[in-house]
TORPA-4810 file (N, C-alpha, C, O; in nm, 3 decimals):
<nodes>
NODE_1_1.674_-0.093_-0.870_1.719_-0.104_-0.731_1.762_0.031_-0.673_1.761_0.050_-0.551_M
NODE_2_1.800_0.123_-0.758_1.843_0.255_-0.707_1.725_0.325_-0.640_1.745_0.403_-0.547_R
NODE_3_1.604_0.298_-0.686_1.486_0.358_-0.624_1.477_0.314_-0.478_1.448_0.395_-0.390_T
NODE_4_1.501_0.186_-0.453_1.498_0.135_-0.316_1.609_0.198_-0.232_1.586_0.231_-0.115_L
NODE_5_1.726_0.214_-0.289_1.838_0.277_-0.218_1.800_0.419_-0.175_1.821_0.457_-0.059_F
NODE_6_1.745_0.497_-0.268_1.704_0.635_-0.235_1.592_0.634_-0.131_1.591_0.717_-0.039_R
NODE_7_1.499_0.540_-0.145_1.388_0.529_-0.051_1.439_0.503_0.091_1.399_0.572_0.185_Y
NODE_8_1.524_0.405_0.106_1.579_0.373_0.239_1.649_0.494_0.298_1.636_0.522_0.417_I
NODE_9_1.724_0.566_0.215_1.800_0.682_0.263_1.712_0.803_0.295_1.762_0.902_0.349_N
NODE_10_1.584_0.797_0.263_1.492_0.901_0.308_1.461_0.884_0.457_1.426_0.981_0.525_Q
NODE_11_1.473_0.764_0.507_1.435_0.733_0.645_1.554_0.709_0.736_1.545_0.728_0.858_Y
NODE_12_1.664_0.667_0.679_1.783_0.635_0.757_1.902_0.645_0.662_1.885_0.670_0.543_T
NODE_13_2.020_0.626_0.714_2.139_0.631_0.629_2.192_0.491_0.609_2.215_0.416_0.705_T
NODE_14_2.211_0.457_0.484_2.265_0.325_0.451_2.381_0.343_0.354_2.373_0.422_0.259_I
NODE_15_2.486_0.271_0.378_2.603_0.281_0.291_2.578_0.204_0.161_2.492_0.117_0.154_S
NODE_16_2.655_0.239_0.060_2.646_0.168_-0.068_2.683_0.022_-0.048_2.622_-0.067_-0.109_E
NODE_17_2.781_-0.003_0.035_2.825_-0.141_0.062_2.712_-0.223_0.127_2.686_-0.336_0.086_E
NODE_18_2.647_-0.167_0.227_2.536_-0.237_0.292_2.420_-0.258_0.194_2.355_-0.363_0.195_D
NODE_19_2.395_-0.157_0.110_2.285_-0.172_0.016_2.313_-0.284_-0.084_2.221_-0.357_-0.122_F
NODE_20_2.436_-0.299_-0.125_2.471_-0.408_-0.217_2.437_-0.543_-0.155_2.394_-0.635_-0.224_Q
NODE_21_2.457_-0.554_-0.024_2.422_-0.679_0.046_2.271_-0.692_0.062_2.215_-0.800_0.043_A
NODE_22_2.205_-0.582_0.095_2.060_-0.583_0.117_1.984_-0.619_-0.009_1.890_-0.698_-0.004_I
NODE_23_2.024_-0.563_-0.121_1.946_-0.582_-0.244_1.942_-0.728_-0.290_1.855_-0.765_-0.368_K
NODE_24_2.034_-0.809_-0.244_2.035_-0.952_-0.280_1.914_-1.026_-0.221_1.881_-1.136_-0.267_R
NODE_25_1.851_-0.968_-0.122_1.736_-1.032_-0.057_1.604_-1.006_-0.130_1.501_-1.062_-0.094_Y
NODE_26_1.608_-0.921_-0.232_1.488_-0.884_-0.307_1.486_-0.953_-0.443_1.590_-0.982_-0.502_F
NODE_27_1.364_-0.978_-0.491_1.343_-1.038_-0.623_1.272_-0.934_-0.710_1.167_-0.883_-0.672_I
NODE_28_1.329_-0.903_-0.826_1.264_-0.810_-0.918_1.158_-0.884_-0.997_1.182_-0.992_-1.051_Q
NODE_29_1.038_-0.825_-1.005_0.927_-0.885_-1.079_0.852_-0.776_-1.154_0.856_-0.659_-1.119_E
NODE_30_0.783_-0.819_-1.259_0.690_-0.732_-1.331_0.551_-0.794_-1.316_0.534_-0.915_-1.334_K
NODE_31_0.453_-0.712_-1.285_0.315_-0.755_-1.278_0.237_-0.679_-1.384_0.248_-0.557_-1.395_L
NODE_32_0.160_-0.750_-1.460_0.073_-0.687_-1.559_-0.052_-0.634_-1.488_-0.090_-0.682_-1.381_K
NODE_33_-0.116_-0.535_-1.550_-0.240_-0.482_-1.497_-0.338_-0.597_-1.471_-0.355_-0.684_-1.556_K
NODE_34_-0.400_-0.596_-1.353_-0.496_-0.695_-1.304_-0.431_-0.825_-1.256_-0.501_-0.914_-1.207_K
NODE_35_-0.300_-0.839_-1.269_-0.233_-0.958_-1.218_-0.226_-0.950_-1.066_-0.198_-0.844_-1.010_Q
NODE_36_-0.251_-1.063_-1.001_-0.255_-1.065_-0.855_-0.118_-1.090_-0.793_-0.042_-1.176_-0.837_C
NODE_37_-0.089_-1.013_-0.691_0.024_-1.039_-0.604_-0.021_-1.140_-0.498_0.057_-1.225_-0.455_L
NODE_38_-0.147_-1.129_-0.458_-0.203_-1.214_-0.353_-0.351_-1.236_-0.381_-0.423_-1.142_-0.416_L
NODE_39_-0.396_-1.359_-0.364_-0.538_-1.391_-0.376_-0.595_-1.426_-0.239_-0.527_-1.486_-0.156_L
NODE_40_-0.719_-1.389_-0.216_-0.787_-1.425_-0.092_-0.770_-1.574_-0.067_-0.787_-1.656_-0.158_E
NODE_41_-0.737_-1.610_0.057_-0.718_-1.749_0.094_-0.574_-1.795_0.090_-0.540_-1.897_0.149_G
NODE_42_-0.489_-1.721_0.020_-0.346_-1.754_0.016_-0.274_-1.691_0.135_-0.325_-1.597_0.197_E
NODE_43_-0.159_-1.743_0.165_-0.071_-1.681_0.265_0.018_-1.582_0.191_0.077_-1.615_0.088_I
NODE_44_0.029_-1.462_0.244_0.111_-1.357_0.183_0.259_-1.391_0.209_0.312_-1.366_0.317_C
NODE_45_0.323_-1.448_0.108_0.462_-1.491_0.123_0.562_-1.380_0.093_0.678_-1.387_0.134_K
NODE_46_0.517_-1.277_0.022_0.603_-1.165_-0.015_0.528_-1.033_0.002_0.407_-1.026_-0.020_Y
NODE_47_0.601_-0.931_0.041_0.552_-0.795_0.027_0.629_-0.734_-0.089_0.742_-0.772_-0.118_V
NODE_48_0.565_-0.639_-0.154_0.623_-0.579_-0.274_0.652_-0.431_-0.251_0.565_-0.356_-0.207_A
NODE_49_0.774_-0.391_-0.281_0.808_-0.250_-0.287_0.782_-0.208_-0.432_0.839_-0.265_-0.525_F
NODE_50_0.696_-0.109_-0.450_0.657_-0.070_-0.585_0.756_0.032_-0.641_0.769_0.143_-0.590_I
NODE_51_0.825_-0.008_-0.746_0.917_0.080_-0.816_0.841_0.163_-0.918_0.867_0.283_-0.934_V
NODE_52_0.747_0.099_-0.986_0.665_0.167_-1.088_0.528_0.101_-1.089_0.517_-0.022_-1.085_K
NODE_53_0.423_0.184_-1.096_0.288_0.129_-1.106_0.201_0.160_-0.986_0.240_0.233_-0.896_G
NODE_54_0.081_0.101_-0.988_-0.017_0.121_-0.882_-0.087_-0.011_-0.853_-0.109_-0.091_-0.944_A
NODE_55_-0.121_-0.033_-0.726_-0.186_-0.156_-0.683_-0.298_-0.122_-0.585_-0.308_-0.010_-0.536_M
NODE_56_-0.381_-0.222_-0.559_-0.487_-0.205_-0.459_-0.501_-0.333_-0.378_-0.473_-0.443_-0.427_R
NODE_57_-0.546_-0.317_-0.255_-0.576_-0.428_-0.165_-0.726_-0.420_-0.137_-0.778_-0.314_-0.104_Q
NODE_58_-0.795_-0.533_-0.151_-0.940_-0.531_-0.135_-0.991_-0.667_-0.089_-0.920_-0.767_-0.096_Y
NODE_59_-1.115_-0.667_-0.041_-1.183_-0.794_-0.015_-1.320_-0.786_-0.079_-1.373_-0.678_-0.106_Y
NODE_60_-1.376_-0.904_-0.102_-1.508_-0.913_-0.163_-1.602_-0.971_-0.059_-1.577_-1.078_-0.004_V
NODE_61_-1.712_-0.897_-0.031_-1.805_-0.943_0.072_-1.897_-1.053_0.019_-1.888_-1.092_-0.098_D
NODE_62_-1.985_-1.103_0.105_-2.073_-1.215_0.070_-2.171_-1.180_-0.043_-2.227_-1.269_-0.105_E
NODE_63_-2.191_-1.051_-0.068_-2.279_-1.008_-0.178_-2.203_-0.985_-0.308_-2.262_-0.949_-0.410_K
NODE_64_-2.071_-1.007_-0.304_-1.989_-0.988_-0.424_-1.940_-0.845_-0.444_-1.889_-0.811_-0.551_G
NODE_65_-1.954_-0.762_-0.342_-1.912_-0.622_-0.351_-1.766_-0.610_-0.306_-1.728_-0.661_-0.201_V
NODE_66_-1.685_-0.542_-0.388_-1.545_-0.518_-0.353_-1.534_-0.400_-0.257_-1.601_-0.298_-0.273_E
NODE_67_-1.449_-0.417_-0.156_-1.421_-0.311_-0.061_-1.271_-0.286_-0.063_-1.192_-0.373_-0.025_H
NODE_68_-1.232_-0.167_-0.107_-1.090_-0.133_-0.118_-1.037_-0.093_0.019_-1.090_-0.003_0.084_V
NODE_69_-0.933_-0.162_0.061_-0.872_-0.139_0.191_-0.752_-0.047_0.182_-0.734_0.041_0.266_I
NODE_70_-0.670_-0.067_0.079_-0.549_0.014_0.061_-0.524_0.039_-0.086_-0.560_-0.041_-0.172_N
NODE_71_-0.462_0.152_-0.112_-0.413_0.186_-0.244_-0.262_0.207_-0.232_-0.213_0.258_-0.131_L
NODE_72_-0.190_0.168_-0.336_-0.044_0.175_-0.332_0.009_0.229_-0.465_-0.043_0.195_-0.571_F
NODE_73_0.111_0.312_-0.458_0.179_0.363_-0.577_0.330_0.353_-0.555_0.375_0.290_-0.459_V
NODE_74_0.406_0.413_-0.642_0.551_0.407_-0.632_0.600_0.446_-0.492_0.547_0.536_-0.428_E
NODE_75_0.702_0.374_-0.448_0.764_0.395_-0.317_0.673_0.358_-0.200_0.692_0.407_-0.089_N
NODE_76_0.576_0.273_-0.226_0.489_0.219_-0.122_0.512_0.068_-0.118_0.558_0.008_-0.215_W
NODE_77_0.477_0.009_-0.005_0.486_-0.136_0.013_0.345_-0.194_0.001_0.250_-0.142_0.060_W
NODE_78_0.331_-0.302_-0.075_0.200_-0.365_-0.096_0.203_-0.509_-0.047_0.302_-0.580_-0.062_A
NODE_79_0.092_-0.550_0.012_0.077_-0.687_0.061_-0.027_-0.687_0.172_-0.089_-0.585_0.200_G
NODE_80_-0.044_-0.802_0.234_-0.132_-0.813_0.350_-0.043_-0.835_0.471_0.012_-0.943_0.491_D
NODE_81_-0.031_-0.733_0.551_0.061_-0.736_0.664_0.029_-0.848_0.764_0.119_-0.918_0.809_R
NODE_82_-0.099_-0.865_0.797_-0.136_-0.968_0.894_-0.097_-1.107_0.843_-0.036_-1.186_0.916_E
NODE_83_-0.132_-1.137_0.720_-0.099_-1.267_0.662_0.052_-1.286_0.652_0.103_-1.395_0.678_S
NODE_84_0.123_-1.182_0.615_0.268_-1.186_0.600_0.337_-1.215_0.734_0.427_-1.298_0.741_F
NODE_85_0.294_-1.147_0.838_0.356_-1.161_0.970_0.312_-1.290_1.040_0.395_-1.359_1.100_V
NODE_86_0.183_-1.323_1.031_0.128_-1.436_1.106_0.127_-1.568_1.026_0.098_-1.674_1.082_M
NODE_87_0.158_-1.559_0.897_0.155_-1.677_0.807_0.018_-1.744_0.808_0.006_-1.867_0.814_A
NODE_88_-0.086_-1.660_0.802_-0.224_-1.708_0.799_-0.286_-1.673_0.663_-0.243_-1.578_0.597_T
NODE_89_-0.388_-1.748_0.622_-0.454_-1.715_0.495_-0.512_-1.574_0.498_-0.570_-1.532_0.598_P
NODE_90_-0.496_-1.505_0.389_-0.543_-1.368_0.379_-0.692_-1.363_0.346_-0.744_-1.448_0.274_S
NODE_91_-0.759_-1.262_0.398_-0.897_-1.237_0.358_-0.901_-1.138_0.242_-1.008_-1.106_0.190_I
NODE_92_-0.783_-1.089_0.202_-0.772_-0.987_0.098_-0.710_-1.042_-0.029_-0.647_-1.148_-0.031_Y
NODE_93_-0.730_-0.966_-0.134_-0.657_-0.985_-0.259_-0.580_-0.856_-0.284_-0.625_-0.748_-0.246_S
NODE_94_-0.465_-0.869_-0.347_-0.385_-0.753_-0.387_-0.354_-0.771_-0.534_-0.297_-0.872_-0.574_V
NODE_95_-0.392_-0.670_-0.614_-0.363_-0.682_-0.757_-0.306_-0.552_-0.812_-0.315_-0.445_-0.751_D
NODE_96_-0.248_-0.565_-0.931_-0.190_-0.450_-1.000_-0.301_-0.373_-1.069_-0.374_-0.428_-1.151_A
NODE_97_-0.314_-0.246_-1.037_-0.411_-0.161_-1.105_-0.353_-0.111_-1.236_-0.426_-0.081_-1.331_W
NODE_98_-0.222_-0.101_-1.241_-0.146_-0.065_-1.360_-0.035_-0.169_-1.374_-0.010_-0.246_-1.281_E
NODE_99_0.032_-0.172_-1.488_0.151_-0.254_-1.499_0.249_-0.207_-1.392_0.267_-0.087_-1.372_D
NODE_100_0.313_-0.301_-1.324_0.400_-0.267_-1.212_0.537_-0.332_-1.223_0.551_-0.444_-1.272_C
NODE_101_0.638_-0.259_-1.178_0.769_-0.314_-1.151_0.782_-0.314_-0.999_0.768_-0.210_-0.935_D
NODE_102_0.808_-0.431_-0.942_0.814_-0.443_-0.797_0.939_-0.518_-0.754_1.001_-0.590_-0.831_V
NODE_103_0.975_-0.497_-0.629_1.081_-0.572_-0.563_1.015_-0.651_-0.451_0.959_-0.592_-0.358_L
NODE_104_1.022_-0.783_-0.459_0.957_-0.869_-0.361_1.056_-0.912_-0.255_1.174_-0.935_-0.283_L
NODE_105_1.006_-0.923_-0.132_1.089_-0.975_-0.024_1.002_-1.066_0.063_0.886_-1.036_0.091_I
NODE_106_1.061_-1.177_0.106_0.991_-1.275_0.190_1.003_-1.235_0.336_1.087_-1.154_0.374_S
NODE_107_0.917_-1.295_0.418_0.921_-1.271_0.563_1.056_-1.315_0.619_1.116_-1.245_0.701_R
NODE_108_1.102_-1.431_0.576_1.232_-1.482_0.622_1.344_-1.382_0.592_1.430_-1.359_0.677_E
NODE_109_1.342_-1.324_0.473_1.447_-1.228_0.438_1.433_-1.095_0.512_1.533_-1.031_0.544_N
NODE_110_1.311_-1.054_0.538_1.289_-0.934_0.620_1.353_-0.954_0.757_1.424_-0.867_0.808_V
NODE_111_1.328_-1.070_0.817_1.383_-1.097_0.950_1.536_-1.103_0.947_1.602_-1.056_1.040_L
NODE_112_1.592_-1.159_0.842_1.738_-1.161_0.828_1.794_-1.020_0.818_1.892_-0.986_0.885_K
NODE_113_1.730_-0.938_0.735_1.779_-0.801_0.719_1.765_-0.721_0.848_1.852_-0.640_0.880_L
NODE_114_1.657_-0.743_0.921_1.639_-0.673_1.049_1.752_-0.705_1.146_1.800_-0.617_1.217_R
NODE_115_1.793_-0.829_1.148_1.897_-0.868_1.244_2.037_-0.831_1.196_2.127_-0.812_1.279_S
NODE_116_2.057_-0.820_1.066_2.192_-0.795_1.013_2.224_-0.648_0.989_2.340_-0.608_0.992_Q
NODE_117_2.120_-0.567_0.965_2.144_-0.427_0.927_2.061_-0.333_1.012_1.938_-0.330_1.002_F
NODE_118_2.129_-0.257_1.096_2.062_-0.162_1.183_1.977_-0.064_1.103_1.867_-0.028_1.144_T
NODE_119_2.028_-0.020_0.990_1.956_0.077_0.908_1.824_0.019_0.857_1.724_0.090_0.852_A
NODE_120_1.823_-0.108_0.820_1.700_-0.168_0.771_1.598_-0.181_0.885_1.479_-0.156_0.865_F
NODE_121_1.646_-0.219_1.001_1.558_-0.226_1.118_1.501_-0.089_1.152_1.383_-0.076_1.185_N
NODE_122_1.584_0.014_1.144_1.539_0.151_1.170_1.433_0.193_1.068_1.334_0.257_1.104_E
NODE_123_1.454_0.157_0.942_1.355_0.185_0.838_1.221_0.122_0.874_1.118_0.190_0.868_L
NODE_124_1.221_-0.004_0.910_1.096_-0.074_0.942_1.027_-0.013_1.064_0.904_-0.002_1.066_L
NODE_125_1.104_0.026_1.162_1.043_0.091_1.280_0.975_0.222_1.242_0.864_0.250_1.287_L
NODE_126_1.040_0.301_1.158_0.980_0.428_1.115_0.856_0.404_1.030_0.757_0.475_1.043_K
NODE_127_0.862_0.304_0.944_0.744_0.271_0.862_0.629_0.221_0.949_0.514_0.255_0.923_L
NODE_128_0.660_0.141_1.051_0.556_0.094_1.143_0.489_0.211_1.215_0.367_0.213_1.231_D
NODE_129_0.569_0.308_1.259_0.513_0.425_1.326_0.420_0.500_1.233_0.308_0.535_1.271_E
NODE_130_0.465_0.526_1.111_0.383_0.599_1.014_0.256_0.522_0.979_0.149_0.581_0.963_R
NODE_131_0.269_0.391_0.966_0.153_0.308_0.934_0.050_0.313_1.048_-0.070_0.324_1.022_N
NODE_132_0.096_0.305_1.172_0.004_0.311_1.286_-0.069_0.445_1.291_-0.189_0.449_1.318_A
NODE_133_0.002_0.553_1.264_-0.060_0.686_1.264_-0.162_0.697_1.152_-0.274_0.745_1.174_I
NODE_134_-0.126_0.652_1.032_-0.217_0.660_0.917_-0.341_0.574_0.940_-0.452_0.614_0.905_A
NODE_135_-0.323_0.456_0.997_-0.436_0.367_1.024_-0.529_0.429_1.127_-0.651_0.426_1.110_T
NODE_136_-0.473_0.486_1.233_-0.555_0.550_1.335_-0.631_0.669_1.277_-0.749_0.688_1.305_Q
NODE_137_-0.564_0.749_1.196_-0.628_0.864_1.134_-0.741_0.820_1.041_-0.850_0.878_1.042_R
NODE_138_-0.714_0.716_0.961_-0.818_0.669_0.867_-0.939_0.615_0.942_-1.053_0.638_0.902_R
NODE_139_-0.915_0.543_1.050_-1.026_0.491_1.131_-1.109_0.606_1.189_-1.231_0.602_1.184_L
NODE_140_-1.042_0.706_1.243_-1.112_0.821_1.299_-1.195_0.892_1.193_-1.311_0.925_1.216_T
NODE_141_-1.135_0.913_1.076_-1.208_0.980_0.967_-1.329_0.899_0.925_-1.436_0.954_0.901_Y
NODE_142_-1.313_0.767_0.915_-1.423_0.685_0.864_-1.540_0.677_0.961_-1.654_0.660_0.918_S
NODE_143_-1.514_0.689_1.091_-1.625_0.680_1.186_-1.675_0.816_1.232_-1.782_0.826_1.292_I
NODE_144_-1.598_0.922_1.206_-1.635_1.053_1.261_-1.661_1.162_1.158_-1.731_1.258_1.187_S
NODE_145_-1.606_1.149_1.039_-1.612_1.258_0.942_-1.720_1.233_0.837_-1.753_1.119_0.806_F
NODE_146_-1.773_1.342_0.785_-1.870_1.332_0.675_-1.796_1.286_0.549_-1.673_1.288_0.543_S
NODE_147_-1.872_1.244_0.450_-1.814_1.201_0.322_-1.733_1.315_0.261_-1.627_1.292_0.203_A
NODE_148_-1.783_1.437_0.273_-1.713_1.553_0.216_-1.577_1.573_0.283_-1.477_1.593_0.215_E
NODE_149_-1.574_1.568_0.416_-1.448_1.586_0.487_-1.351_1.471_0.460_-1.230_1.493_0.449_L
NODE_150_-1.402_1.349_0.448_-1.316_1.234_0.414_-1.252_1.254_0.278_-1.132_1.232_0.261_R
NODE_151_-1.333_1.298_0.182_-1.279_1.317_0.048_-1.177_1.431_0.046_-1.070_1.418_-0.015_Y
NODE_152_-1.208_1.543_0.111_-1.113_1.655_0.116_-0.981_1.612_0.180_-0.874_1.647_0.130_K
NODE_153_-0.989_1.538_0.288_-0.869_1.488_0.353_-0.790_1.395_0.261_-0.667_1.402_0.254_S
NODE_154_-0.862_1.308_0.191_-0.800_1.216_0.096_-0.725_1.294_-0.012_-0.610_1.263_-0.042_F
NODE_155_-0.790_1.394_-0.070_-0.727_1.474_-0.175_-0.606_1.550_-0.121_-0.503_1.559_-0.187_V
NODE_156_-0.619_1.605_-0.001_-0.508_1.680_0.060_-0.388_1.589_0.089_-0.273_1.627_0.066_D
NODE_157_-0.417_1.469_0.140_-0.308_1.380_0.181_-0.254_1.291_0.068_-0.137_1.252_0.071_N
NODE_158_-0.339_1.260_-0.030_-0.298_1.168_-0.137_-0.341_1.221_-0.274_-0.413_1.152_-0.346_Y
NODE_159_-0.298_1.340_-0.312_-0.344_1.396_-0.441_-0.307_1.309_-0.560_-0.377_1.309_-0.661_P
NODE_160_-0.198_1.237_-0.550_-0.153_1.150_-0.659_-0.246_1.031_-0.680_-0.248_0.974_-0.789_Y
NODE_161_-0.323_0.991_-0.580_-0.420_0.882_-0.597_-0.536_0.925_-0.687_-0.589_0.845_-0.764_F
NODE_162_-0.575_1.052_-0.678_-0.690_1.102_-0.752_-0.669_1.085_-0.902_-0.762_1.052_-0.976_V
NODE_163_-0.546_1.106_-0.948_-0.517_1.093_-1.090_-0.495_0.948_-1.133_-0.505_0.916_-1.252_A
NODE_164_-0.466_0.861_-1.040_-0.427_0.723_-1.074_-0.540_0.622_-1.063_-0.538_0.518_-1.130_R
NODE_165_-0.639_0.650_-0.980_-0.747_0.555_-0.956_-0.881_0.617_-0.994_-0.903_0.736_-0.971_F
NODE_166_-0.971_0.538_-1.053_-1.103_0.591_-1.091_-1.191_0.616_-0.969_-1.163_0.569_-0.859_P
NODE_167_-1.297_0.691_-0.991_-1.386_0.732_-0.882_-1.443_0.614_-0.804_-1.453_0.621_-0.681_Q
NODE_168_-1.480_0.505_-0.871_-1.542_0.395_-0.797_-1.442_0.329_-0.700_-1.482_0.279_-0.595_H
NODE_169_-1.314_0.329_-0.734_-1.212_0.275_-0.644_-1.191_0.370_-0.526_-1.181_0.326_-0.411_I
NODE_170_-1.185_0.499_-0.554_-1.168_0.599_-0.447_-1.290_0.597_-0.355_-1.274_0.604_-0.233_I
NODE_171_-1.409_0.587_-0.411_-1.531_0.582_-0.329_-1.526_0.460_-0.237_-1.557_0.471_-0.118_A
NODE_172_-1.488_0.345_-0.290_-1.479_0.224_-0.208_-1.376_0.242_-0.097_-1.401_0.203_0.017_S
NODE_173_-1.262_0.299_-0.130_-1.157_0.325_-0.029_-1.210_0.415_0.083_-1.176_0.396_0.200_Y
NODE_174_-1.292_0.512_0.046_-1.347_0.605_0.145_-1.470_0.550_0.217_-1.517_0.610_0.314_L
NODE_175_-1.521_0.437_0.171_-1.638_0.378_0.235_-1.767_0.448_0.199_-1.861_0.451_0.279_G
NODE_176_-1.772_0.505_0.078_-1.892_0.572_0.032_-1.928_0.519_-0.107_-1.849_0.448_-0.169_I
NODE_177_-2.047_0.552_-0.154_-2.088_0.507_-0.287_-2.032_0.600_-0.394_-1.989_0.712_-0.365_T
NODE_178_-2.033_0.552_-0.519_-1.989_0.635_-0.632_-2.078_0.759_-0.643_-2.029_0.869_-0.671_K
NODE_179_-2.209_0.742_-0.620_-2.301_0.855_-0.629_-2.271_0.960_-0.523_-2.274_1.080_-0.551_D
NODE_180_-2.242_0.915_-0.402_-2.207_1.009_-0.295_-2.079_1.083_-0.331_-2.071_1.205_-0.313_T
NODE_181_-1.980_1.011_-0.381_-1.854_1.077_-0.420_-1.880_1.179_-0.531_-1.822_1.287_-0.529_L
NODE_182_-1.963_1.144_-0.625_-1.995_1.237_-0.734_-2.060_1.364_-0.679_-2.024_1.474_-0.721_S
NODE_183_-2.154_1.350_-0.587_-2.219_1.467_-0.526_-2.118_1.551_-0.448_-2.119_1.674_-0.455_R
NODE_184_-2.030_1.484_-0.373_-1.929_1.555_-0.294_-1.836_1.634_-0.386_-1.805_1.750_-0.359_V
NODE_185_-1.793_1.572_-0.494_-1.703_1.640_-0.588_-1.770_1.759_-0.653_-1.707_1.863_-0.671_R
NODE_186_-1.898_1.746_-0.688_-1.973_1.858_-0.747_-1.987_1.971_-0.646_-1.972_2.088_-0.681_K
NODE_187_-2.015_1.936_-0.523_-2.031_2.039_-0.418_-1.899_2.112_-0.396_-1.898_2.234_-0.385_K
NODE_188_-1.790_2.039_-0.390_-1.659_2.103_-0.369_-1.625_2.192_-0.487_-1.574_2.303_-0.469_I
NODE_189_-1.651_2.144_-0.609_-1.622_2.224_-0.730_-1.706_2.351_-0.733_-1.662_2.452_-0.788_A
NODE_190_-1.826_2.347_-0.675_-1.915_2.463_-0.674_-1.882_2.564_-0.566_-1.925_2.680_-0.574_G
NODE_191_-1.805_2.522_-0.465_-1.770_2.614_-0.353_-1.675_2.722_-0.396_-1.636_2.806_-0.314_D
</nodes>
């Protein structure tokens, strides 16, 4: 729980007393590698704050091909935001890529914390802003940038993902094939 306390205090200031109250709204869980937090068709009842480990969010198309939508590591939140907020069945699955220690929180508890603790509400507002910026940037890169520029941007912005996820997962996240990623990496290494 101390990881969550430090995390919140990166974005806002929260007292030890308030944190003691806030932490009661979270459930500590362990997920084994490949264990699902969410399966396609389920409603996302919890989002997970990752204390340790790595996760991915993906969907499987009609041909059986996985498309990675998000990657998550320590100090990131994992889940399907649309399903969580709207209480609708998810089109995504979220699973543990590594063994994970997570803190789960329900939508009901998020809403309680937002109304009871100004600092928690401020945290969520800042996270929403950052998420909107990252989503807009990723969309722009995916429709406007070459595979090489997408990969360079990915490495510059998320170097810790490169060591944690294999090439086929990174390629899927970037919307390119494994072969294209391999060629891009060789070209960059040769420059």
